[in-house]
Backbone of each chain as ProteinMPNN parsed JSONL, in Angstrom:
{"seq_chain_A": "MSGEEIISLLPYKEPFLFVDEIIRINNRGVEGVYTFQKESFFYKGHFKEYPVTPGVILTECMAQIGLVCLGIYLINDLEKLKGLKVAFTNATTDYIKPVFPGEKVTVVSDIEYFRFNKLKCNVTLTNENGDVASEGTLSGMFSI", "coords_chain_A": {"N_chain_A": [[19.249, -38.131, 5.007], [17.101, -36.568, 7.312], [14.002, -34.652, 7.064], [13.691, -32.863, 9.2], [16.275, -32.62, 10.096], [17.495, -31.468, 7.879], [16.074, -28.946, 7.802], [17.062, -27.904, 10.25], [19.579, -27.327, 9.583], [19.364, -25.231, 7.871], [20.32, -21.936, 6.758], [18.779, -19.883, 7.818], [16.464, -18.001, 10.06], [13.587, -17.109, 12.0], [12.599, -13.68, 11.342], [12.665, -14.768, 8.779], [12.445, -17.406, 7.851], [11.114, -19.716, 5.742], [10.17, -22.367, 5.635], [8.3, -25.144, 6.654], [7.96, -27.904, 6.766], [9.412, -30.851, 5.315], [8.134, -32.797, 2.868], [8.766, -34.84, 1.034], [11.878, -36.059, -0.285], [14.444, -36.449, -2.593], [17.129, -37.564, -4.817], [16.228, -36.333, -7.132], [14.528, -34.353, -6.572], [12.404, -32.224, -4.51], [9.745, -31.803, -2.09], [8.024, -29.504, -0.205], [6.353, -27.805, 2.557], [4.808, -24.757, 3.633], [3.275, -22.525, 5.902], [2.023, -19.376, 5.66], [2.409, -16.947, 8.064], [-0.144, -15.031, 9.647], [0.652, -12.811, 11.055], [2.961, -11.963, 9.94], [5.743, -9.731, 9.125], [5.718, -8.354, 6.633], [3.13, -8.157, 5.77], [2.151, -5.959, 6.92], [2.799, -3.843, 5.336], [2.356, -4.609, 2.733], [-0.465, -5.128, 1.024], [-1.102, -1.63, 1.867], [-3.823, -1.557, 2.777], [-4.683, -4.048, 2.338], [-3.688, -7.065, 2.764], [-1.412, -9.133, 1.072], [0.677, -11.82, 0.108], [3.896, -10.91, -0.755], [5.42, -11.115, -4.015], [8.176, -11.461, -4.025], [8.585, -12.692, -1.594], [7.23, -15.145, -1.99], [8.888, -16.134, -3.867], [11.225, -16.383, -2.412], [10.44, -18.336, -0.534], [10.088, -20.441, -2.324], [12.739, -20.745, -3.113], [14.032, -21.401, -0.669], [12.94, -23.836, 0.012], [13.015, -25.255, -2.476], [15.615, -24.925, -3.492], [17.596, -24.538, -1.412], [17.045, -26.415, 0.743], [17.071, -28.763, -0.815], [19.664, -28.678, -1.874], [21.165, -28.956, 0.521], [20.454, -31.576, 1.193], [21.566, -32.876, -1.069], [24.325, -32.334, -0.868], [24.908, -33.472, 1.597], [26.831, -33.843, 3.697], [27.897, -33.485, 6.773], [30.062, -32.21, 7.939], [30.981, -30.451, 5.873], [28.644, -28.976, 5.617], [28.491, -27.402, 7.918], [29.702, -24.968, 7.62], [28.204, -23.776, 5.673], [27.411, -21.61, 3.038], [25.073, -19.754, 1.149], [24.099, -18.51, -2.033], [21.681, -16.733, -3.828], [21.139, -16.918, -7.213], [19.761, -16.696, -9.616], [16.451, -16.114, -10.914], [13.637, -16.895, -12.675], [10.501, -16.254, -12.881], [6.907, -16.787, -12.804], [3.958, -15.237, -11.589], [0.879, -16.304, -10.617], [-1.385, -16.544, -9.136], [-2.814, -14.881, -6.229], [-1.402, -15.164, -2.866], [-2.693, -15.454, 0.255], [-2.626, -14.085, 3.666], [-2.0, -16.522, 6.153], [-2.257, -18.738, 4.472], [-1.57, -22.062, 3.481], [1.132, -23.256, 1.702], [2.389, -25.34, -0.951], [5.478, -26.392, -2.063], [7.123, -27.57, -4.896], [10.008, -29.01, -6.29], [11.932, -29.681, -9.044], [14.924, -31.085, -10.067], [17.183, -29.638, -12.381], [19.936, -29.346, -12.937], [22.887, -30.131, -10.911], [25.797, -28.982, -10.647], [29.213, -28.197, -10.261], [28.745, -26.929, -7.827], [26.535, -25.414, -8.302], [23.095, -25.219, -8.181], [20.305, -25.8, -10.136], [16.878, -25.524, -10.643], [13.479, -26.441, -11.49], [10.66, -24.966, -10.304], [7.496, -25.093, -8.563], [4.93, -23.442, -6.842], [2.149, -24.125, -5.034], [-1.142, -23.173, -4.021], [-3.49, -23.349, -1.21], [-5.72, -24.483, -2.34], [-4.655, -26.182, -4.208], [-4.021, -25.032, -6.594], [-1.758, -23.69, -9.014], [0.246, -21.114, -7.841], [2.569, -19.762, -8.195], [5.317, -20.191, -10.472], [8.524, -21.269, -11.711], [12.012, -20.958, -12.81], [14.833, -21.48, -10.853], [17.996, -20.646, -9.506], [20.937, -21.366, -7.567], [24.027, -20.843, -5.795], [26.251, -22.836, -3.881], [28.4, -22.473, -1.238], [30.802, -24.363, 0.024]], "CA_chain_A": [[19.09, -37.038, 5.945], [15.679, -36.374, 7.566], [13.49, -33.297, 6.851], [13.963, -32.027, 10.446], [17.706, -32.412, 10.085], [17.712, -30.45, 6.765], [15.588, -27.664, 8.226], [17.928, -27.426, 11.283], [20.855, -26.855, 8.899], [19.081, -24.057, 6.964], [20.959, -20.785, 7.313], [17.725, -18.838, 8.101], [15.656, -18.108, 11.193], [12.6, -16.077, 11.966], [11.329, -13.819, 10.61], [12.928, -15.042, 7.351], [12.448, -18.777, 7.52], [9.819, -20.017, 5.076], [9.948, -23.8, 5.401], [7.782, -25.836, 7.839], [8.127, -29.34, 6.726], [9.789, -31.475, 4.035], [7.201, -33.94, 2.642], [9.573, -35.892, 0.376], [13.089, -35.547, -0.897], [15.404, -37.512, -3.19], [18.148, -37.002, -5.748], [15.665, -35.684, -8.273], [13.776, -33.146, -6.197], [11.96, -32.023, -3.11], [8.445, -31.264, -1.863], [7.872, -29.069, 1.159], [5.204, -26.934, 2.824], [4.997, -23.597, 4.517], [2.068, -21.733, 6.164], [2.358, -17.957, 5.877], [1.831, -16.455, 9.271], [-0.884, -13.859, 9.447], [1.275, -11.635, 11.702], [4.344, -11.673, 9.359], [6.047, -8.282, 9.098], [5.546, -7.811, 5.355], [1.711, -7.916, 5.546], [1.759, -4.562, 7.375], [2.98, -2.851, 4.276], [2.047, -5.118, 1.269], [-0.487, -3.746, 0.751], [-1.535, -0.788, 3.049], [-5.194, -1.947, 3.343], [-5.075, -5.345, 1.658], [-2.525, -7.975, 2.875], [-1.144, -10.213, 0.112], [2.084, -12.221, 0.193], [4.719, -10.27, -1.863], [6.034, -12.093, -4.946], [9.606, -11.722, -3.611], [8.522, -13.684, -0.44], [6.868, -16.412, -2.563], [10.101, -16.621, -4.473], [12.095, -16.811, -1.258], [9.904, -19.675, -0.055], [10.394, -21.455, -3.42], [14.208, -20.968, -3.085], [14.452, -22.039, 0.598], [12.553, -25.274, -0.091], [13.395, -25.861, -3.716], [17.031, -24.89, -3.754], [18.509, -24.746, -0.26], [16.832, -27.746, 1.376], [17.534, -29.79, -1.746], [21.122, -28.57, -1.877], [21.742, -29.574, 1.759], [20.275, -33.006, 1.014], [22.466, -33.445, -2.091], [25.677, -32.186, -0.343], [24.882, -34.665, 2.466], [28.101, -33.988, 4.426], [27.65, -32.61, 7.928], [31.26, -31.387, 8.123], [30.893, -29.387, 4.935], [27.385, -28.173, 5.839], [28.702, -26.499, 9.079], [30.05, -23.585, 7.211], [27.454, -23.59, 4.445], [26.923, -20.266, 2.613], [24.312, -19.833, -0.1], [23.82, -17.236, -2.786], [20.644, -16.886, -4.83], [21.839, -16.299, -8.393], [18.866, -16.493, -10.773], [15.099, -16.51, -10.792], [12.695, -16.502, -13.743], [9.274, -16.706, -12.29], [5.603, -16.172, -13.048], [3.047, -15.256, -10.364], [-0.314, -16.55, -11.257], [-2.496, -16.347, -8.174], [-2.308, -14.35, -4.946], [-1.401, -16.057, -1.742], [-3.12, -14.586, 1.294], [-2.129, -14.421, 5.04], [-2.539, -17.789, 6.739], [-2.406, -19.829, 3.58], [-0.454, -23.112, 3.489], [1.554, -23.57, 0.281], [3.275, -26.489, -1.193], [6.549, -26.113, -3.101], [7.69, -28.845, -5.503], [11.116, -28.557, -7.028], [12.555, -30.726, -9.84], [16.291, -30.662, -10.431], [17.716, -29.551, -13.719], [21.299, -29.904, -12.702], [23.648, -29.705, -9.727], [27.142, -29.103, -11.133], [30.149, -27.155, -9.781], [28.11, -26.249, -6.658], [25.35, -24.57, -8.699], [21.893, -25.99, -8.296], [19.284, -25.183, -10.928], [15.669, -26.313, -10.479], [12.157, -26.013, -11.945], [9.947, -24.977, -9.014], [6.181, -24.631, -8.523], [4.316, -23.178, -5.572], [0.697, -24.233, -5.174], [-1.872, -22.661, -2.863], [-4.191, -24.365, -0.465], [-6.688, -25.194, -3.243], [-3.96, -26.987, -5.14], [-3.739, -24.225, -7.864], [-0.339, -23.091, -9.062], [0.301, -19.661, -7.547], [3.853, -19.17, -8.796], [6.212, -21.199, -10.997], [9.617, -20.705, -12.407], [13.261, -21.672, -12.739], [15.574, -20.837, -9.821], [19.317, -21.286, -9.306], [21.692, -20.804, -6.482], [25.36, -21.373, -5.609], [26.568, -23.33, -2.564], [29.78, -22.339, -0.865], [31.077, -25.381, 1.156]], "C_chain_A": [[17.547, -36.742, 6.089], [15.306, -34.934, 7.247], [13.875, -32.426, 7.934], [15.432, -31.689, 10.369], [18.069, -31.325, 9.053], [17.297, -29.057, 7.154], [16.496, -27.042, 9.378], [19.176, -26.887, 10.714], [20.669, -25.713, 7.983], [19.795, -22.788, 7.581], [19.991, -19.627, 7.522], [17.082, -19.098, 9.492], [14.573, -17.044, 11.056], [13.143, -14.667, 12.054], [11.601, -14.068, 9.113], [13.142, -16.491, 7.073], [11.133, -19.164, 6.891], [9.737, -21.511, 4.722], [9.444, -24.37, 6.761], [8.099, -27.23, 7.928], [8.587, -29.847, 5.321], [8.942, -32.712, 3.949], [7.923, -35.131, 2.05], [10.806, -35.255, -0.198], [13.891, -36.631, -1.385], [16.326, -36.8, -4.12], [17.552, -36.21, -6.888], [14.875, -34.404, -7.882], [13.201, -33.189, -4.798], [10.489, -31.489, -3.143], [8.376, -30.811, -0.403], [6.708, -28.137, 1.333], [5.544, -25.816, 3.746], [3.628, -22.857, 4.712], [2.487, -20.278, 6.481], [1.626, -17.424, 7.069], [1.14, -15.082, 9.096], [-0.19, -12.538, 9.995], [2.643, -11.338, 11.074], [4.484, -10.221, 9.018], [5.611, -7.654, 7.699], [4.047, -7.482, 5.033], [1.275, -6.538, 6.055], [1.949, -3.58, 6.3], [2.65, -3.265, 2.849], [0.685, -5.767, 1.38], [-1.036, -3.007, 1.96], [-2.845, -1.315, 3.676], [-5.538, -3.375, 2.914], [-3.831, -6.312, 1.647], [-2.479, -9.109, 1.836], [0.333, -10.62, 0.22], [2.894, -11.625, -1.015], [5.331, -11.397, -2.757], [7.448, -12.455, -4.571], [9.614, -12.748, -2.424], [8.144, -15.055, -0.964], [8.141, -16.99, -3.211], [11.135, -17.08, -3.495], [11.694, -18.169, -0.748], [10.262, -20.773, -1.05], [11.894, -21.782, -3.333], [14.65, -21.684, -1.825], [14.109, -23.504, 0.526], [13.202, -25.91, -1.303], [14.884, -25.882, -4.039], [17.878, -25.289, -2.469], [18.27, -26.061, 0.434], [17.347, -28.859, 0.53], [19.045, -29.812, -1.836], [21.74, -29.257, -0.679], [21.615, -31.078, 1.676], [21.385, -33.605, 0.024], [23.924, -33.314, -1.614], [25.922, -33.352, 0.657], [26.239, -34.967, 3.162], [28.083, -33.006, 5.576], [28.86, -31.681, 8.134], [31.249, -30.149, 7.202], [29.756, -28.404, 5.184], [27.535, -27.162, 6.99], [28.92, -25.078, 8.674], [29.359, -23.201, 5.906], [27.08, -22.073, 4.217], [26.194, -20.425, 1.279], [24.197, -18.515, -0.725], [22.705, -17.552, -3.856], [21.109, -16.25, -6.107], [20.881, -16.014, -9.566], [17.454, -16.924, -10.407], [14.295, -16.011, -11.985], [11.363, -17.082, -13.339], [8.001, -16.011, -12.784], [4.774, -16.21, -11.701], [1.619, -15.235, -10.923], [-1.57, -16.236, -10.444], [-2.029, -15.733, -6.857], [-2.32, -15.351, -3.918], [-1.645, -15.174, -0.545], [-2.597, -14.992, 2.728], [-2.828, -15.7, 5.56], [-2.632, -18.957, 5.814], [-1.244, -20.794, 3.663], [-0.11, -23.376, 2.045], [2.429, -24.77, 0.268], [4.178, -26.174, -2.289], [7.055, -27.464, -3.589], [8.822, -28.349, -6.454], [11.661, -29.784, -7.755], [13.901, -30.235, -10.325], [16.544, -30.644, -11.915], [19.102, -30.027, -13.801], [21.827, -29.408, -11.357], [25.1, -29.922, -10.105], [27.936, -27.897, -10.567], [29.498, -26.266, -8.681], [27.001, -25.294, -7.054], [24.138, -25.545, -8.915], [20.835, -25.204, -9.097], [18.048, -26.05, -10.977], [14.417, -25.673, -11.165], [11.247, -26.106, -10.679], [8.484, -24.44, -9.153], [5.717, -24.435, -7.1], [2.808, -23.193, -5.727], [0.046, -23.784, -3.853], [-2.711, -23.764, -2.232], [-5.197, -25.165, -1.283], [-5.995, -26.083, -4.191], [-3.733, -26.319, -6.524], [-2.355, -23.663, -7.814], [-0.432, -21.588, -8.859], [1.554, -19.03, -8.16], [4.689, -20.421, -9.332], [7.391, -20.575, -11.713], [10.886, -21.578, -12.278], [14.16, -20.832, -11.76], [16.989, -21.526, -9.824], [20.02, -20.563, -8.182], [23.085, -21.526, -6.429], [25.525, -21.767, -4.136], [28.038, -23.211, -2.329], [30.058, -23.273, 0.313], [32.558, -25.549, 1.388]], "O_chain_A": [[16.823, -36.683, 5.095], [16.184, -34.075, 7.165], [14.356, -31.32, 7.687], [15.792, -30.529, 10.569], [18.838, -30.406, 9.331], [18.016, -28.09, 6.902], [16.659, -25.824, 9.449], [19.802, -26.028, 11.336], [21.622, -25.234, 7.368], [19.836, -22.639, 8.802], [20.399, -18.472, 7.402], [17.133, -20.206, 10.026], [14.606, -16.204, 10.157], [14.099, -14.454, 12.8], [10.828, -13.612, 8.271], [13.914, -16.838, 6.18], [10.092, -18.936, 7.507], [9.287, -21.87, 3.634], [10.026, -24.139, 7.821], [8.464, -27.745, 8.984], [8.177, -29.308, 4.292], [8.999, -33.58, 4.82], [7.74, -36.27, 2.479], [10.807, -34.078, -0.557], [14.047, -37.653, -0.718], [16.313, -35.572, -4.209], [18.275, -35.478, -7.564], [14.601, -33.529, -8.704], [13.49, -34.092, -4.013], [10.074, -30.824, -4.092], [8.627, -31.591, 0.516], [6.118, -27.708, 0.342], [6.468, -25.916, 4.553], [2.925, -22.612, 3.732], [3.207, -20.016, 7.445], [0.396, -17.43, 7.117], [1.688, -14.14, 8.523], [-0.393, -11.421, 9.517], [3.407, -10.542, 11.62], [3.515, -9.546, 8.671], [5.176, -6.502, 7.67], [3.748, -6.663, 4.165], [0.218, -6.019, 5.695], [1.308, -2.53, 6.327], [2.65, -2.466, 1.912], [0.64, -6.919, 1.812], [-1.398, -3.627, 2.96], [-2.962, -1.491, 4.889], [-6.66, -3.821, 3.153], [-3.064, -6.362, 0.686], [-3.394, -9.928, 1.748], [1.17, -9.739, 0.419], [2.539, -11.865, -2.169], [5.694, -12.469, -2.273], [7.885, -13.589, -4.762], [10.538, -13.55, -2.294], [8.658, -16.055, -0.464], [8.418, -18.185, -3.106], [11.842, -18.06, -3.73], [12.534, -19.048, -0.557], [10.676, -21.871, -0.678], [12.284, -22.942, -3.461], [15.563, -22.507, -1.887], [14.909, -24.344, 0.939], [13.851, -26.952, -1.204], [15.356, -26.753, -4.771], [18.704, -26.202, -2.479], [19.234, -26.78, 0.698], [17.977, -29.793, 1.025], [19.641, -30.888, -1.871], [22.692, -30.028, -0.803], [22.545, -31.799, 2.039], [21.997, -34.643, 0.277], [24.718, -34.186, -1.968], [26.916, -34.076, 0.6], [26.715, -36.101, 3.217], [28.242, -31.804, 5.364], [28.694, -30.506, 8.463], [31.461, -29.013, 7.627], [29.884, -27.195, 4.993], [26.798, -26.177, 7.043], [28.413, -24.131, 9.276], [29.878, -22.396, 5.132], [26.526, -21.404, 5.089], [26.652, -21.147, 0.393], [24.195, -17.49, -0.043], [22.81, -18.494, -4.641], [21.463, -15.072, -6.073], [21.178, -15.171, -10.413], [17.244, -17.918, -9.712], [14.285, -14.812, -12.264], [11.142, -18.288, -13.451], [8.007, -14.83, -13.129], [4.919, -17.1, -10.863], [1.209, -14.292, -11.601], [-2.598, -15.767, -10.932], [-0.926, -16.046, -6.408], [-3.094, -16.306, -3.975], [-0.891, -14.226, -0.325], [-2.18, -16.132, 2.93], [-4.034, -15.9, 5.42], [-3.022, -20.05, 6.227], [-0.097, -20.405, 3.884], [-0.992, -23.692, 1.245], [3.08, -25.163, 1.236], [3.746, -25.732, -3.354], [7.366, -28.362, -2.806], [8.64, -27.443, -7.268], [11.834, -30.832, -7.133], [14.03, -29.155, -10.9], [16.144, -31.565, -12.626], [19.456, -30.93, -14.56], [21.328, -28.454, -10.76], [25.6, -31.024, -9.881], [27.428, -26.785, -10.42], [29.686, -25.051, -8.634], [26.57, -24.464, -6.254], [24.183, -26.5, -9.69], [20.519, -24.065, -8.754], [18.152, -27.225, -11.327], [14.377, -24.459, -11.368], [11.096, -27.172, -10.083], [8.281, -23.42, -9.81], [6.092, -25.215, -6.225], [2.244, -22.378, -6.458], [0.579, -23.977, -2.76], [-2.665, -24.925, -2.637], [-5.495, -26.324, -0.994], [-6.681, -26.74, -4.974], [-3.31, -26.97, -7.48], [-1.845, -23.231, -6.781], [-1.104, -20.885, -9.613], [1.538, -17.875, -8.585], [4.729, -21.49, -8.722], [7.28, -19.478, -12.261], [10.877, -22.694, -11.759], [14.208, -19.606, -11.867], [17.15, -22.719, -10.083], [19.78, -19.394, -7.878], [23.261, -22.631, -6.94], [24.993, -21.098, -3.251], [28.849, -23.75, -3.083], [29.624, -23.026, 1.438], [32.963, -26.323, 2.255]]}, "seq_chain_B": "MNSEHYEALKNVIKIYLPTDVTIDDINPNSHLINELNINSANLVDIVLDVEDHFDITIEDSEIEKMDTVANALEIIALKLN", "coords_chain_B": {"N_chain_B": [[46.921, -21.034, -30.672], [43.709, -22.304, -31.278], [41.663, -21.086, -33.691], [39.096, -21.592, -34.395], [37.972, -22.828, -32.142], [38.194, -20.688, -30.425], [36.495, -18.766, -31.499], [34.066, -20.234, -31.119], [34.041, -20.424, -28.382], [33.851, -17.73, -27.641], [31.311, -17.132, -28.628], [29.756, -18.587, -26.918], [30.367, -17.411, -24.372], [29.418, -14.762, -24.783], [26.636, -14.9, -24.411], [26.424, -14.829, -21.704], [27.403, -12.428, -20.786], [27.394, -9.464, -18.781], [25.33, -6.494, -19.222], [26.964, -4.311, -19.544], [29.245, -5.126, -20.782], [30.651, -6.095, -23.863], [30.811, -8.336, -26.725], [33.025, -7.545, -28.111], [34.829, -6.776, -26.198], [36.019, -9.024, -25.42], [39.038, -10.736, -25.369], [41.92, -12.979, -25.909], [43.318, -12.836, -23.497], [41.518, -12.122, -21.647], [40.215, -12.008, -18.356], [37.749, -14.044, -17.077], [36.041, -13.586, -14.842], [37.145, -11.308, -13.461], [37.58, -9.376, -15.43], [35.654, -9.606, -17.554], [33.509, -9.485, -16.014], [31.778, -11.671, -15.38], [29.779, -13.64, -13.267], [30.24, -16.239, -10.695], [28.141, -18.049, -10.936], [27.141, -17.727, -13.549], [29.502, -18.524, -14.849], [29.471, -21.259, -14.4], [27.381, -22.027, -16.102], [28.476, -21.318, -18.551], [30.623, -23.133, -18.692], [29.093, -25.499, -18.703], [27.791, -25.146, -21.173], [30.004, -25.197, -22.876], [30.841, -27.813, -22.426], [28.695, -29.178, -23.753], [28.912, -28.07, -26.388], [31.512, -28.799, -27.262], [31.458, -31.479, -26.707], [32.561, -32.643, -24.384], [33.78, -33.439, -21.003], [34.055, -31.551, -18.118], [35.877, -31.458, -15.2], [35.286, -31.025, -11.594], [37.63, -29.931, -10.448], [38.806, -28.688, -12.49], [37.436, -26.44, -13.363], [38.222, -24.191, -11.955], [40.635, -23.528, -13.173], [39.894, -22.495, -15.518], [40.075, -19.748, -15.879], [40.887, -17.563, -17.458], [40.187, -16.627, -20.934], [42.079, -17.762, -22.616], [43.21, -19.808, -20.985], [40.939, -21.341, -20.672], [40.576, -22.223, -23.251], [42.878, -23.789, -23.401], [42.336, -25.909, -21.848], [40.117, -26.945, -23.141], [41.338, -27.764, -25.479], [43.088, -29.65, -24.518], [41.31, -31.599, -23.618], [40.192, -32.441, -25.959], [42.121, -33.767, -27.269]], "CA_chain_B": [[45.478, -21.079, -30.342], [42.763, -22.81, -32.332], [40.685, -19.92, -33.943], [37.659, -22.141, -34.5], [37.607, -23.012, -30.717], [38.166, -19.345, -29.847], [35.172, -18.18, -31.934], [32.977, -20.978, -30.49], [33.971, -19.99, -26.946], [33.37, -16.362, -27.587], [29.826, -17.17, -28.861], [29.161, -19.114, -25.621], [30.608, -16.38, -23.392], [28.659, -13.612, -25.08], [25.291, -15.072, -23.845], [26.407, -14.568, -20.265], [28.029, -11.146, -20.446], [26.505, -8.448, -18.292], [25.035, -5.572, -20.318], [28.034, -3.3, -19.741], [30.405, -5.716, -21.465], [30.29, -6.553, -25.202], [31.694, -9.37, -27.264], [34.346, -6.921, -28.603], [35.726, -6.683, -25.098], [36.676, -10.319, -25.181], [40.326, -11.138, -26.013], [42.441, -14.193, -25.295], [43.806, -12.699, -22.098], [40.464, -11.695, -20.752], [39.839, -12.813, -17.196], [36.316, -14.12, -17.234], [35.355, -12.99, -13.656], [37.586, -9.935, -13.061], [37.547, -8.347, -16.559], [34.412, -9.657, -18.234], [32.4, -9.364, -15.007], [30.971, -12.853, -15.276], [29.822, -14.199, -11.924], [30.582, -17.638, -10.639], [26.973, -18.785, -11.309], [27.125, -17.82, -14.983], [30.638, -19.299, -15.246], [29.022, -22.71, -14.405], [26.614, -22.201, -17.363], [29.511, -21.248, -19.644], [31.318, -24.466, -18.709], [28.089, -26.596, -19.239], [27.589, -24.945, -22.604], [31.283, -25.652, -23.486], [30.748, -29.285, -22.456], [27.797, -29.553, -24.888], [29.402, -27.733, -27.736], [32.719, -29.631, -27.694], [31.221, -32.856, -26.303], [33.697, -33.023, -23.416], [33.407, -33.349, -19.594], [34.933, -30.761, -17.274], [35.881, -31.963, -13.79], [35.256, -29.968, -10.597], [38.912, -29.372, -10.198], [39.277, -27.994, -13.725], [36.661, -25.122, -13.62], [39.009, -23.088, -11.426], [41.693, -23.329, -14.031], [39.388, -21.862, -16.701], [39.94, -18.349, -15.423], [40.89, -16.62, -18.588], [39.795, -17.187, -22.199], [43.2, -18.611, -23.065], [43.322, -20.953, -20.128], [39.75, -22.221, -20.948], [40.863, -22.82, -24.524], [43.881, -24.772, -23.303], [41.658, -27.082, -21.147], [39.263, -27.538, -24.22], [42.249, -28.462, -26.423], [43.576, -30.873, -23.772], [40.204, -32.568, -23.551], [39.802, -32.903, -27.322], [43.185, -34.596, -27.685]], "C_chain_B": [[44.611, -21.364, -31.502], [41.652, -21.743, -32.52], [39.261, -20.333, -33.939], [37.103, -22.284, -33.0], [37.398, -21.644, -30.09], [36.823, -18.667, -30.237], [33.985, -18.872, -31.226], [32.879, -20.584, -29.057], [33.439, -18.622, -26.791], [31.823, -16.335, -27.725], [29.138, -17.713, -27.618], [29.22, -18.019, -24.526], [29.634, -15.19, -23.572], [27.21, -13.694, -24.463], [25.286, -14.637, -22.365], [27.112, -13.319, -19.843], [27.01, -10.27, -19.821], [26.383, -7.346, -19.297], [26.106, -4.541, -20.551], [29.312, -3.842, -20.377], [29.939, -6.283, -22.828], [31.264, -7.629, -25.688], [33.038, -8.815, -27.763], [35.279, -6.739, -27.446], [36.477, -7.973, -24.809], [37.984, -10.403, -26.021], [40.891, -12.378, -25.301], [42.899, -14.106, -23.876], [42.786, -12.306, -21.15], [40.297, -12.611, -19.584], [38.334, -12.779, -17.121], [35.597, -13.384, -16.085], [35.87, -11.512, -13.43], [37.467, -8.933, -14.205], [36.185, -8.415, -17.284], [33.185, -9.653, -17.315], [31.366, -10.524, -15.024], [30.898, -13.384, -13.938], [30.004, -15.641, -11.894], [29.407, -18.471, -11.058], [26.971, -18.879, -12.848], [28.354, -18.561, -15.594], [30.313, -20.811, -15.296], [28.292, -22.917, -15.737], [27.54, -22.148, -18.612], [30.174, -22.648, -19.807], [30.316, -25.575, -19.152], [27.82, -26.467, -20.718], [28.844, -25.436, -23.436], [31.258, -27.157, -23.557], [29.848, -29.774, -23.643], [28.379, -29.312, -26.252], [30.536, -28.617, -28.167], [32.555, -31.152, -27.324], [32.345, -33.375, -25.385], [33.05, -32.876, -21.988], [34.448, -32.577, -18.829], [34.834, -31.234, -15.894], [35.762, -30.73, -12.799], [36.509, -29.164, -10.446], [39.355, -28.475, -11.358], [38.613, -26.606, -13.937], [37.496, -23.914, -13.117], [40.192, -22.66, -12.374], [41.219, -22.545, -15.293], [39.125, -20.389, -16.339], [40.042, -17.316, -16.471], [40.437, -17.357, -19.865], [40.846, -18.164, -22.711], [43.385, -19.888, -22.3], [42.102, -21.924, -20.376], [40.036, -22.915, -22.311], [41.952, -23.951, -24.441], [43.28, -26.073, -22.742], [40.808, -27.749, -22.247], [40.164, -28.314, -25.106], [42.747, -29.768, -25.814], [42.57, -31.997, -23.791], [39.938, -33.201, -24.927], [40.877, -33.764, -27.866], [43.046, -36.062, -27.365]], "O_chain_B": [[44.735, -20.766, -32.571], [40.822, -21.53, -31.635], [38.352, -19.594, -33.559], [35.969, -21.917, -32.691], [36.482, -21.477, -29.284], [36.134, -18.085, -29.398], [33.036, -18.216, -30.795], [31.777, -20.416, -28.533], [32.642, -18.363, -25.89], [31.14, -15.598, -27.014], [28.016, -17.305, -27.315], [28.226, -17.755, -23.85], [29.096, -14.683, -22.588], [26.653, -12.675, -24.053], [24.28, -14.147, -21.851], [27.402, -13.146, -18.659], [25.854, -10.283, -20.244], [27.242, -7.235, -20.172], [26.17, -3.946, -21.626], [30.316, -3.139, -20.499], [28.88, -6.909, -22.883], [32.359, -7.807, -25.155], [34.04, -9.528, -27.825], [36.473, -6.554, -27.682], [37.445, -7.993, -24.049], [37.982, -10.162, -27.228], [40.409, -12.773, -24.239], [42.898, -15.085, -23.129], [43.065, -12.151, -19.961], [40.24, -13.831, -19.741], [37.704, -11.722, -17.101], [34.647, -12.64, -16.331], [35.063, -10.604, -13.233], [37.27, -7.744, -13.955], [35.617, -7.368, -17.597], [32.038, -9.789, -17.74], [30.197, -10.314, -14.7], [31.978, -13.612, -13.393], [29.94, -16.283, -12.942], [29.641, -19.583, -11.531], [26.818, -19.97, -13.398], [28.271, -19.136, -16.679], [30.834, -21.534, -16.145], [28.564, -23.895, -16.433], [27.345, -22.882, -19.581], [30.252, -23.216, -20.897], [30.69, -26.48, -19.898], [27.647, -27.45, -21.437], [28.714, -25.996, -24.524], [31.597, -27.742, -24.585], [30.227, -30.663, -24.406], [28.362, -30.167, -27.137], [30.547, -29.131, -29.286], [33.431, -31.967, -27.613], [32.959, -34.413, -25.629], [31.977, -32.298, -21.813], [35.629, -32.92, -18.888], [33.712, -31.411, -15.419], [36.093, -29.596, -13.143], [36.499, -27.938, -10.333], [40.202, -27.599, -11.182], [39.17, -25.733, -14.602], [37.501, -22.83, -13.7], [40.649, -21.519, -12.316], [42.041, -22.004, -16.034], [38.01, -19.896, -16.509], [39.366, -16.288, -16.409], [40.322, -18.583, -19.861], [40.524, -19.257, -23.179], [43.681, -20.934, -22.878], [42.242, -23.144, -20.296], [39.744, -24.102, -22.461], [41.968, -24.891, -25.236], [43.675, -27.176, -23.121], [40.759, -28.978, -22.308], [39.823, -29.436, -25.482], [42.821, -30.811, -26.463], [42.907, -33.169, -23.955], [39.512, -34.352, -25.025], [40.636, -34.466, -28.848], [43.931, -36.852, -27.694]]}, "name": "protein", "num_of_chains": 2, "seq": "MSGEEIISLLPYKEPFLFVDEIIRINNRGVEGVYTFQKESFFYKGHFKEYPVTPGVILTECMAQIGLVCLGIYLINDLEKLKGLKVAFTNATTDYIKPVFPGEKVTVVSDIEYFRFNKLKCNVTLTNENGDVASEGTLSGMFSIMNSEHYEALKNVIKIYLPTDVTIDDINPNSHLINELNINSANLVDIVLDVEDHFDITIEDSEIEKMDTVANALEIIALKLN"}
């Protein structure tokens, strides 16, 4: 399945889609990129005078690329994917560096397991300079 | 019911209990999801821990049958035979 196809199957759209492109994907993991749009709604309030990407949004970006894109690739069955529902079930994450409006981030996810429709991965998000901005372990359930 | 298996299973389940449920709330008839308030994501981790502890493999079709403590023990016993 191609990166474009995977993104078209994601159950998200603007203003809550945080995947631009899948760089590589296989049975062990995925790498994808997203550029945070300067005009995104959350910068208006986080913070009042100083826009920084909220940690929850970084986590969402990590989950959309690292869990949901990878899950779609692993399920690899268009019939099943038509009615795909996902639930984010666990995140243990550290936030190391701020990500500012307009920054392009790279998310790399390595699979720990995909059993009984639960996908658990170790995920890192690096900023434009290649520094790790956030890393952690995320899991989600796929209802197919 | 094998009491050794029961104790081992209880020790696995307790890791995944929400804070408002304690190990003393577990009995053989406990329904993991409806009574012990374990969600389906944690149920997967319980099954994976059970696989490791008992050195068995649970199939996709079998996880649904592991709805109560007693039914989980039955599947474990079946696998160990």
